[in-house]
Every structure is written in structure tokens, then in C-alpha cells.
C-alpha positions as CSV (number, residue, x, y, z in Angstrom):
1,X,10.5,1.5,-23.7
2,X,7.2,0.1,-24.7
3,X,4.8,-0.2,-21.5
4,X,3.0,-3.7,-23.1
5,X,6.8,-5.3,-23.3
6,X,7.6,-4.2,-20.0
7,X,4.4,-5.7,-18.9
8,X,5.4,-9.0,-20.8
9,X,8.9,-9.0,-19.4
10,X,7.1,-9.6,-15.9
11,X,6.8,-13.0,-16.0
12,X,6.4,-14.5,-12.1
13,X,2.9,-14.0,-11.4
14,X,2.4,-14.8,-8.2
15,X,1.1,-18.5,-7.3
16,X,-1.3,-18.0,-5.0
17,X,-1.4,-21.3,-2.5
18,X,-4.4,-23.4,-2.6
19,X,-5.6,-22.1,0.8
20,X,-5.5,-18.3,-0.4
21,X,-7.3,-19.0,-3.4
22,X,-9.9,-21.1,-1.0
23,X,-10.5,-17.9,1.2
24,X,-10.6,-15.5,-2.3
25,X,-13.5,-17.9,-3.3
26,X,-15.2,-18.3,0.1
27,X,-15.0,-14.9,1.0
28,X,-16.9,-13.8,-2.7
29,X,-20.0,-16.2,-1.9
30,X,-23.6,-14.8,-0.2
31,X,-23.5,-17.6,2.2
32,X,-20.7,-17.9,3.9
33,X,-20.3,-18.1,7.6
34,X,-17.7,-16.7,10.2
35,X,-17.3,-20.4,10.9
36,X,-16.7,-21.6,7.1
37,X,-14.4,-18.9,6.6
38,X,-12.5,-19.3,10.1
39,X,-11.8,-23.3,9.0
40,X,-10.6,-22.1,6.3
41,X,-7.7,-20.0,7.5
42,X,-7.1,-22.3,10.8
43,X,-6.2,-24.6,8.3
44,X,-2.5,-23.2,7.6
45,X,-1.3,-21.6,10.8
46,X,0.9,-20.0,8.9
47,X,-1.7,-17.9,6.8
48,X,-3.8,-17.4,10.1
49,X,-1.0,-15.8,11.9
50,X,0.1,-13.8,9.1
51,X,-3.6,-12.4,8.7
52,X,-4.1,-11.5,12.8
53,X,-0.6,-9.9,12.4
54,X,-1.4,-7.5,9.7
55,X,-4.8,-7.1,11.0
56,X,-3.3,-5.5,14.4
57,X,-0.3,-3.9,12.1
58,X,-3.5,-1.8,10.1
59,X,-5.4,-1.4,13.4
60,X,-2.2,-0.1,15.3
61,X,-3.8,1.9,18.1
62,X,-7.5,-0.2,18.2
63,X,-8.9,-0.2,21.2
64,X,-9.1,-4.1,21.1
65,X,-6.2,-6.2,19.8
66,X,-6.9,-8.8,17.6
67,X,-6.0,-12.2,19.0
68,X,-7.7,-14.7,16.8
69,X,-9.1,-15.4,13.2
70,X,-13.0,-15.7,14.5
71,X,-12.3,-12.0,16.0
72,X,-10.6,-11.2,13.3
73,X,-13.3,-11.5,10.7
74,X,-16.2,-10.0,13.1
75,X,-14.3,-7.0,13.4
76,X,-12.4,-6.3,10.0
77,X,-15.3,-8.0,8.1
78,X,-15.2,-10.4,5.0
79,X,-13.9,-8.2,2.4
80,X,-11.1,-6.8,4.6
81,X,-10.0,-10.7,5.3
82,X,-10.0,-10.7,1.4
83,X,-8.2,-7.7,1.2
84,X,-5.3,-8.7,3.6
85,X,-5.3,-12.2,1.7
86,X,-4.8,-10.6,-1.6
87,X,-2.2,-8.4,-0.6
88,X,-0.3,-11.3,1.7
89,X,-0.3,-13.6,-1.6
90,X,1.7,-10.6,-3.6
91,X,4.0,-9.9,-0.7
92,X,4.8,-13.5,0.0
93,X,5.9,-14.1,-3.8
94,X,7.3,-10.7,-5.1
95,X,7.6,-8.0,-2.8
96,X,10.1,-9.4,0.2
97,X,12.2,-11.6,-2.1
98,X,16.0,-10.5,-2.4
99,X,16.2,-7.8,-4.9
100,X,18.7,-5.7,-6.2
101,X,21.8,-3.9,-4.5
102,X,21.0,-0.1,-5.1
103,X,17.4,0.1,-3.9
104,X,16.8,-0.8,0.2
105,X,13.7,-3.1,0.0
106,X,13.7,-3.1,3.7
107,X,13.2,0.7,3.8
108,X,10.3,0.3,1.0
109,X,8.4,-2.4,3.1
110,X,8.6,0.3,6.3
111,X,7.1,3.0,3.7
112,X,5.0,1.1,2.4
113,X,3.7,-0.2,5.9
114,X,3.4,3.6,6.9
115,X,1.3,4.4,3.9
116,X,-1.2,2.2,4.3
117,X,-1.4,3.2,8.0
118,X,-1.4,6.6,7.4
119,X,-4.3,6.5,4.3
120,X,-6.6,4.5,6.8
121,X,-5.9,7.1,9.5
122,X,-6.7,9.8,7.3
123,X,-10.0,8.3,6.4
124,X,-10.7,7.6,10.1
125,X,-9.9,11.1,10.9
126,X,-13.1,12.4,8.1
127,X,-15.5,9.7,9.6
128,X,-15.4,7.6,6.9
129,X,-18.2,5.7,7.4
130,X,-18.3,3.6,3.9
131,X,-16.0,0.9,5.3
132,X,-13.0,0.4,8.1
133,X,-10.5,1.5,5.8
134,X,-8.8,-1.7,5.2
135,X,-8.7,-1.2,1.6
136,X,-6.9,2.0,2.3
137,X,-4.2,0.4,4.2
138,X,-3.9,-2.6,1.5
139,X,-3.9,0.1,-1.3
140,X,-1.0,1.6,0.6
141,X,0.8,-1.2,0.8
142,X,0.9,-2.1,-2.4
143,X,1.1,1.7,-4.1
144,X,5.0,1.7,-4.8
145,X,4.7,-2.2,-5.7
146,X,6.1,-0.8,-9.3
147,X,9.2,0.1,-8.0
148,X,10.0,-3.5,-7.1
149,X,9.2,-4.8,-10.9
150,X,11.6,-1.9,-11.8
151,X,14.4,-3.3,-9.2
152,X,13.8,-7.4,-10.2
153,X,13.4,-6.8,-14.1
154,X,14.8,-3.6,-15.1
155,X,17.6,-3.2,-12.9
156,X,19.8,-1.2,-15.1
157,X,17.8,1.3,-15.9
158,X,16.2,1.7,-12.3
159,X,20.0,1.9,-10.6
160,X,20.3,4.6,-13.5
161,X,16.6,6.1,-12.5
162,X,18.1,6.4,-8.3
163,X,20.9,8.1,-9.4
164,X,19.3,10.8,-11.2
165,X,17.3,11.1,-7.6
166,X,20.4,11.3,-5.9
167,X,22.6,13.5,-8.0
168,X,20.3,15.5,-9.4
169,X,17.3,16.1,-7.0
170,X,15.0,14.7,-9.8
171,X,11.9,13.5,-8.6
172,X,11.4,9.6,-8.7
173,X,8.4,9.8,-11.3
174,X,10.3,12.3,-13.6
175,X,13.1,10.0,-13.7
176,X,11.4,7.2,-14.2
177,X,9.5,8.6,-17.4
178,X,13.3,10.3,-18.7
179,X,14.8,6.8,-18.3
180,X,11.8,4.2,-19.1
181,X,9.1,6.2,-20.6
182,X,6.7,5.5,-18.0
183,X,6.6,5.6,-14.5
184,X,6.3,2.6,-11.5
185,X,2.5,3.5,-11.1
186,X,1.4,3.1,-14.5
187,X,3.7,0.0,-14.7
188,X,2.0,-1.5,-11.4
189,X,-1.3,-0.6,-12.8
190,X,-0.9,-2.6,-16.0
191,X,0.4,-5.7,-14.0
192,X,-2.5,-5.9,-11.2
193,X,-4.9,-5.3,-14.3
194,X,-2.7,-8.8,-15.8
195,X,-3.0,-10.6,-12.8
196,X,-6.9,-9.5,-12.3
197,X,-6.7,-7.3,-8.9
198,X,-10.0,-5.6,-7.8
199,X,-10.3,-2.7,-9.6
200,X,-10.6,0.0,-6.8
201,X,-7.0,-1.0,-6.1
202,X,-5.5,-1.2,-9.4
203,X,-7.1,2.6,-9.4
204,X,-5.3,3.5,-6.0
205,X,-1.7,2.3,-7.2
206,X,-2.2,3.9,-10.7
207,X,-3.4,6.8,-10.1
208,X,-1.6,7.7,-6.4
209,X,0.5,10.4,-7.9
210,X,-2.3,11.6,-10.3
211,X,-5.8,11.2,-8.4
212,X,-7.4,13.6,-10.1
213,X,-6.6,11.6,-13.2
214,X,-8.8,9.1,-11.8
215,X,-12.7,8.2,-12.8
216,X,-13.8,6.8,-9.7
217,X,-12.7,7.0,-6.2
218,X,-10.6,10.5,-6.7
219,X,-11.1,11.0,-2.8
220,X,-9.7,7.5,-1.8
221,X,-7.1,7.8,-4.4
222,X,-5.8,11.0,-3.2
223,X,-5.6,10.3,0.5
224,X,-3.0,7.3,-0.8
225,X,-1.4,10.2,-2.8
226,X,-1.4,12.2,0.9
227,X,-0.3,9.6,3.2
228,X,2.9,9.3,0.8
229,X,3.5,13.1,1.2
230,X,3.3,12.5,4.9
231,X,5.3,9.9,4.8
232,X,8.2,11.8,2.8
233,X,7.7,14.5,5.9
234,X,7.9,12.0,8.3
235,X,11.7,11.0,6.5
236,X,10.3,7.4,5.5
237,X,10.2,7.9,1.8
238,X,10.8,4.6,0.0
239,X,14.4,5.9,-1.6
240,X,16.3,8.1,0.9
241,X,17.2,10.8,-1.4
242,X,13.7,11.6,-2.5
243,X,12.5,15.2,-1.1
244,X,10.8,16.0,1.9
245,X,7.7,18.4,1.7
246,X,7.0,21.0,4.3
247,X,3.6,20.5,6.5
248,X,2.4,24.0,5.0
249,X,2.8,22.7,1.8
250,X,0.9,19.7,2.3
251,X,-1.6,21.9,4.0
252,X,-2.2,24.3,0.6
253,X,-2.3,21.5,-2.0
254,X,-4.4,20.9,-4.7
255,X,-4.9,17.4,-3.4
256,X,-6.1,19.0,-0.1
257,X,-8.5,20.7,-2.0
258,X,-9.6,17.5,-4.5
259,X,-10.3,15.4,-1.4
260,X,-12.9,18.0,0.2
261,X,-14.1,18.7,-2.8
262,X,-15.2,14.9,-3.0
263,X,-16.8,15.4,0.4
264,X,-14.2,14.6,2.9
265,X,-13.7,16.9,5.7
266,X,-9.7,16.8,5.7
267,X,-8.6,20.1,7.7
268,X,-4.7,20.9,8.4
269,X,-5.8,19.8,12.2
270,X,-6.5,16.5,11.0
271,X,-3.2,16.3,9.2
272,X,-1.7,17.5,12.1
273,X,-3.2,14.4,14.4
274,X,-2.9,11.9,11.6
275,X,1.0,13.1,11.7
276,X,1.4,12.4,15.3
277,X,-0.4,8.8,15.0
278,X,1.9,8.2,12.2
279,X,5.1,9.0,14.6
280,X,3.3,6.3,17.0
281,X,3.3,4.1,14.1
282,X,7.1,4.6,13.4
283,X,8.3,4.1,17.2
284,X,6.2,1.0,17.0
285,X,8.3,-0.5,13.6
286,X,11.9,0.8,15.2
287,X,11.2,-1.4,18.4
288,X,10.6,-4.3,16.4
289,X,13.6,-6.4,16.1
290,X,13.9,-6.7,12.4
291,X,13.3,-2.7,12.5
292,X,10.5,-3.6,10.3
293,X,6.3,-5.1,11.4
294,X,6.7,-8.1,9.0
295,X,4.1,-10.2,8.0
């Protein structure tokens, strides 16, 4: 199947609500104050609640829990609030809608949450000073959204893909290319470009299986890839039959070398500590009445 034809088939671009659109507009202005932004968010209590939940989900283990929007803005910053709003607008309209019967979307959602948390935790462990890591959290949240598009728009082919993974032990990405001639990262990257997502997020999604091909931000895209591997190692892959790597394989991977070569001092000891933190995050998911951390 031609990738352009596949993208054209994905028609229901998420309709961002007026309040979400206003959040995106205001956060792009130079002279916006905390009061200006909080007033807009508080005008829609549902959005306010979701942003606080997502902020606390991203900052699980943070010394101070985020309890109100004003504090969320001060702690997280305008760029991070903008990233959360982008993610929420996608999830509200696409990600959590009912999909096909063969793909467990709740499992996919939990995997994505854990991947986002893991990528941010890895960045924090390296002394990341460039940003708070929220963009990495959002990148992890949406890194597999291409699978959701396949589940909705190409259900017959996607079922064949998952059967190859289950019955032949084939890697999901390889099975996708065999059946559709492109993988979920490429599909998602093209769709997010169409939706005019920030280039940084597009890059993380498009190259999350091949950070070495990213023209910029290889280390950040590599953190998404590494967090994805760690999710698999912990038994939280997007699909139950996907392979589980050994920790030693993660330590010795080319991605570790790529990340270190791009200036992030990642070590096996730091990965081990991050895995422990991710286990704590999993425990939080399991304690939730819904079996997830909902937005």
C-alpha cells in the first residue's frame, strides 16, 4: 500500500475544542501571564482536571503534587502545558475511542504512559537541564499512535500483522512492512505532519525505532526508543506477544552508545534505577480502579 494513500484515508483529524485552541494560541504569545493562561484553562473544568491529572501522571514521584492550575503552570511552564494540551486533544478525539477487537487499546494506553514516564525519567537521570522532560513524556505518550491508526483504518491488515507477531515471533515493525509496506512510525509521522504538530514531537514519533536516522535530536529520540525497550523488559509492551529483551541487551545496545555520543551520560546503573522507578509507576497503574491512569 502506498503511504500517501494510507494517510489520505485517515480523515477524522481531531477537532480541537475552542478552549484547547485558545490554550495553544495563548501559550505561543510572548507576553502571556500565568493569570491569562489559568483563566482560560479554568473556564473549562473538564480540561483543567485533565491537565492536573496529566501533570501529576508525568511527575509521579515529584516532591510536590500538583493540585491547581496556577501551580501547574509555575512548576511545568508554558511549553509543557502546551504539550499536555496537544496530547489531550489527540487522545480525546482519537486514541481512546473504541477500536478493533484484536488489539487491546487499554494495554496500549498503559504502555504509552509508561514509555512517556520512562523517557522523562531517563532524561532526568542524565541531569537534563534543557527542559523539564515533559516533551519527552508527551513523545512517549504518542510514539505508538500509528498502531492505533492501523487498528482503526486498516483492521484487516493490522490483524494479519499481529498474527505474524503472535504465530511467527516476528517483530511488529517487520510484520507491518511485510503487510503494509510501511511501519507505524512512518504512518504516524506523516499524519502528525499533516496535522501540523511541532517538529520535535514528529521527529520523536517518526524515528522512535531508528533514532540514528533522525537528523536532529538523536539523543531525545533515542530516549524514547530506550524507554520503549524498558517497557518491553518490564512486561508492558503494546502487544502481549512482542519479544522481551534482556536487561544486558539494553546495556549493550547501539542506542546506549548513540545517546552517550550525543552528550547524555547514561550508564547501566542509571538504567537500573530508572527501571525501579518505572516499576513503581506500574504499581500506581495497577492500583487505579480502572486499571490505568486515565486522562
